[in-house]
C-alpha positions, 0 to 999 in steps of 0.5 A, a space after each residue: 301715834 305710837 310712832 310719833 311718840 317713839 320719835 319724840 322720845 328718841 329725840 329727847 334721849 338724844 338731846 339729853 345725851 348731848 347736853 350731858 356730854 357738854 363740859 360742865 364749865 362756867 365758860 360754856 354756860 356763860 357763853 350759851 345761857 348767860 348764867 351759871 349754876 353751881 354749888 359750894 360749901 359756906 363756913 358760916 351764915 355770915 359768909 352766906 349773907 355776904 355772898 348773897 350781895 354778889 350772887 343769886 343764892 338759890 338754896 341752902 341746906 342744913 350742912 351749909 351747902 349753897 346752890 347759886 346762880 351768877 351772871 358773868 360779872 357776878 361769877 367773876 366777883 365770886 371767884 375773888 373769894 377763893 371758895 371751892 365750887 362745883 359747876 352743876 347742870 343747869 336746871 333749865 336744860 330738861 328736854 325730857 320734862 318740857 313737853 310742849 303743846 300749841 294752842 290748838 292742841 291745848 284747846 282740843 285735848 287739854 289735860 294740863 300735862 304739857 307746857 304751852 308755847 309762848 303764843 299758846 299761853 298768850 292766846 289762852 289768856 285772852 280766850 279766858 276773857 273772850 269766853 267769860 266776859 262777865 267774869 274775866 278781864 286780861 290786862 297787859 301790865 307791861 312788856 319784857 326786855 324782849 317785848 313779850 307780854 306781862 299779862 294779868 287775869 282779873 277774875 270777879 263778879 259784879 265789878 262795881 262792888 268794893 272787894 279785897 284785892 288778891 294777887 297770885 304771880 308766878 315764875 319770876 325766875 324763868 326756869 321755875 315752870 311748874 307753878 306757871 301751869 298751875 296758875 293758868 289752871 287756877 284761872 280756868 278752874 275759877 271760871 269753869 266752876 263759878 256758879 257750879 261749885 259753892 266755894 268757888 262762887 263765893 270766892 269770885 263773888 267776894 274777892 277781886 282775884 288777880 293772877 299773873 301766871 308768868 312774870 318772866 317770859 323772857 327767862 322761861 322762853 330763853 330757848 325760843 317761843 316753842 319750848 321751855 327747855 333751855 329756860 334760865 333764872 334771870 331775865 334777858 338782861 341777866 338780872 335776877 328779878 327777885 333781887 331787883 326790888 327796893 329793899 326796906 333795909 338795903 335801899 332802892 337798888 340793893 343789887 346795884 342794877 337799874 330796875 328792870 322793865 318787869 320790876 317797874 311793871 309789877 311795882 306800878 301794878 301794885 301801886 295802882 291796885 293796893 292789894 290786900 294779900 298776895 303770894 309769889 310762886 317759885 320752885 327749887 324747894 318745897 316750903 312756904 317762906 314767910 317774911 322777912 327775908 331782909 331782917 332777922 326780926 319778926 313781923 308784927 303779925 308773925 303769928 298769922 304768918 305761921 298759921 297761914 304757912 302751916 295751913 298751906 303746908 298741912 293741906 298740901 301734905 295731906 293731898 300728896 304722897 309722903 315726903 312732899 312739901 316738908 322742907 325744914 320738917 314742917 314745910 314752913 320757914 322764916 325767910 331770914 332764918 333760911 338765908 337772907 336776901 335783899 331786893 326780894 319781891 316779898 319784902 317789897 310788897 309787905 313793907 312798901 305796899 302794905 300787902 301781905 305776901 309770902 313766897 311759895 316754893 312748891 317743887 324741888 324740880 325747877 322744870 317740873 316734868 310735864 306729864 306729872 303737872 296734874 299731880 302738882 295741881 292735885 297737891 296744891 290747888 286746895 292750899 291755893 284756895 285756902 290762902 286766897 280765902 284768908 283775905 276775907 277774914 277779919 275786919 274789912 271795909 272802906 276808909 272814908 
């Protein structure tokens, strides 16, 4: 075992050295990954807003430094602006962080400290339904460009009872992998603790809980089904899925691209289920981002959004080391005040589906180091349960 671990470590170090030795040129990344990651300095919020229609902005700091992704066409458009830029190592290239396990390894020694292969992920999902047939159903809501499965777990007791419907979905950006494992673990946690833990039993008895751990498997498994190393942000058509939704301000196709198979699947799924509340998980920052992203004006229920965002952040901060989940000082932000995007899933769900959804950025690391995934769970799972429980408060019932 020691020899095996030493060999794995040696291979990881060699791969890391080879990656670091590659020239940081846009040509290299566009040829090998189909997208490039870079940073530049913006002179105003207006400039950032204009550029967000061309490239996929990933983060903006207080000094106006912007990090962004672009495919070949988008990067060519960016170059016409004559803005100085720096190519960055792609966040998805992280062999030292992306420790993988097969299904048999996960089944026998599951400490939630590795990433599943794609086949292991699919088998895990269907096994949840097999092992807990009275509580869990797995639905394939669609397929990706490369024909991978878009899977959703439905968890509830007494399926004939009318309950509010809640939805968690993760990793529509394929290189943001930490929350992917957290959502898998949340499914397991709800099922194994039903009838054991009073709070979990209450939630499963009173809510129809839907969880999609992986919304962009083509992006996550860009390097092949056996690794998340090499993951990319975009889907297999090199489209940012979080800019591909109809937008209340910018129209049905704000990115100028056709709706992707993944986008269509999730729109149809939302339309069919009429969710009360939802959230989508990301990585690259540590903050709860609440609507709107597309408008400067606040939502009618802004006070509620600030409250639930603070609840998520405060709880995560309490159960984590100092400095975690405190972007913007408090760990919460209004989306537009951070940077504007159009075509985002969050605004689509709120405006077109009348479903309260916000965006949870839960780690600065995109490919979260696999051995530390149990820590990420410890920091976040109580907050995840708290937000879920919010859909049981207030007036609810059946409109006839």
